[in-house]
N, C-alpha and C positions, 0 to 999 in steps of 0.2 A: 400725318397724324392718324388718318384712317388705317394706315398700315402698321400702327403701333410703333412708329419710329420717332425719335426725339425731334422736337421742333428746332429749326435752324434760325439764326438771327439773334434777336434781343433776348429770347428765352433759352438759348442754348447754353451748354455748360453743365458741369457735374452738380454744382450747388442747386440751381433751379430744378434740375431733374430729380435730385434727391428730395428736395422739399415737396415737390409735386407728388412724388411717389409716397412719401410719408403721409401727406394729407389724404390721399386716396385710400391708403390703408386704414388710417384712423376713421375715415368716413364709412368705409365698408364695415368695420368691426362695430362701430358705435351705432350705426343705423340698422344693421342686419343681425343684431345679436339674437333676436327672438324669431328669426325667419323659420327655424325648424318648427317652432310652435305654431306659427301661422300656416305652415304647410301640412299640418296633421290631417287636414281635410282632403289632401290630394287623391286618396283612393276613391273618394266619391266623385271626383271629376271624370274618371273613366266611365263610371256608371251613367253620368249625365250625357257624356259624349256618345256612348254606344246606344243609349236609349233602351237597353234590355237588361233587366236584372239577371235573367238566366245566363246570358253571355258573360256578364260581369262576374257572376258567381263561378261559372265554369273556368274562366281565365284565371281567377284568383286561386281556385281549388287546384288546378293543374300546376300552378307555379309553386304553391306551398306544399303540395303532395310530394310523395317520394318518387317523382318522375324526373330523374336527372336528364334523360334524353330530351324531354320537352323543354325543360329549362335551358338546356344547352342550345337548342335550336333558336329559342327566342333571344338568347344572349348573342348568338352568332349573327343575328340579323343586324345588330349594331345600334339598337335603340338608345344605349347609354354610352356610345363610343365617344361622343363629344366631350364628356367630362374626363374620360380617360386620356384622350389626346391632349386636352387642355392642360391637365395636370402634368403630363410628361413634358410638354413644351415649356411650361413655367420653370420647371427644374432644370431644363437644358439651356433655354435661351432667355428666360425672364419674360415679363409681360407688363401690361399697364398696372396691374395689381401685383403685390409682392408675394413672396413665398409665405410670409407671415399670414396674409389674408387667406391664402389657400389652405394653410395649416389650420387656421381658425375654423373654416367651414368643415374641415374633416373632424376637428375636435368637437364641434357642436352637432356632429352627425348629419349635417345638412346634405353634404355630398353623397354619402351612402344612402341616405333616405331618398334623395332625388333619383339616384340610380335604381334603387329597388322599385320605386313607383313607376319609373319609365319601363322597366321590365314587365311589371304588372300590366301597364297600359298596353304594351305590345301584345301581350297574351290576350287581353280582352279584345283588342282590335282584331286580332286574327280570328278569334272565336266569332266575333260579330260578322266578319266577312263571310265565313262559312255559312252562318245562319241566313244572311241576306241572299246568298247565292241559291241556297235551297228554296227560299221563299220565292225568288224570282222564277225558278223553274216550275214551282208548284202552281203559281198563279198566272203563268204566261199563257196567252191565247194566240195560237199560230195564225199569222196573216192579219192580225189586228194591229193598227198603228199604235204607238205608245200613248197617244191622246185617248185612245179607246180602251186601254188596258185598265185593270182594276187598281184601286188605290194601293193595295199591298205590293203589286208589281212595280208601280211607279216609285214607291218608297224604296224598294230594293234597288231599282235601277238608278235612282238618284244617289243613293248611299254608296254603291260600288263605283259609280262614275266619279264621285267626288274624290275618291282615293285612287283613281287611275286604273280601276279594275273592270272597266266596261267590256273588255274583250272576253271576260268570263261569263257574260250574260247570255241568255238563250240565242240571241242573234249575233253574238260576238264571234270573232275569228277563233277563239279558243273555248267555245261552248262545251266541247266534249271533255275538257279538263275540269277536275273538281278541286276546289280550294282546300278540301279536307285532306288532300294528299300532302302530308307534311314534308315530303321531299321538295316541294316547291319553295318552302321557306329557305332552303339552302341553295336553290339554283335560279329562282325566278326573280329578276331585278324589280319587276313591276310590283309583285306582291311584297317584297321586302321594303320597297319605297313607300307603299301604302301603309304598312305597319309602322314605319318610322314617322310618317306624317300623322297618323292617328296619335302616336305618343307625343309628338310635338304639340298637337292641338289640345291634348288632354292635360299634360303636365306643364305648367308654366315654368320656363327656365330662361331667365334673361340672358341674352347673348347679343352679339353684334348684329345678327339678322333682325332683331326686334328693336333696334335703336335707329331712330331717324337719321338720315345721312348728315343733317346739320349738327347733330349732337354727338357724332362719333369723334 
């Protein structure tokens, strides 16, 4: 069941599977009809997650400005890859929800809306990483343990460490590398993973990872 395979035994067979699939499709369409409207506040979630209006504005501005190279870099990170892969798999192999459900989400613009917001979140996350690295170097005091560092340094240290970027801190193994080097977005797995995690935590997107094991 967790692998999206039909149950065997008393519930096996084409009829029970078709009934179950139809009920799930009806449930999705009837209960999630206004999800796009309730998701209109998604852009504000990235602001709250980053905690910086400047970083939020820079990320949004660069994504909507005529900077195709920047947008392509964020796209190549794969922040919205899950939706793309999921849609392709549905049309190739089927899934627990039907093609009708997937088409419904596209028709209500929920899927493109979520994809767009995940790209925006990725950009905001990247801008916040650059800012926090600069703050860490600006307020770092050589030879002083982290407990004796300033509040601003501790904040930057905690923020970057949360997203797996502690190596880019002043005492990290990659302290000489700057996150502002956009080439890292295309080559560094740690930075890409951090951007994806920021997007995951900023934009709510229900998937198997967010469902308790007993409910799968």
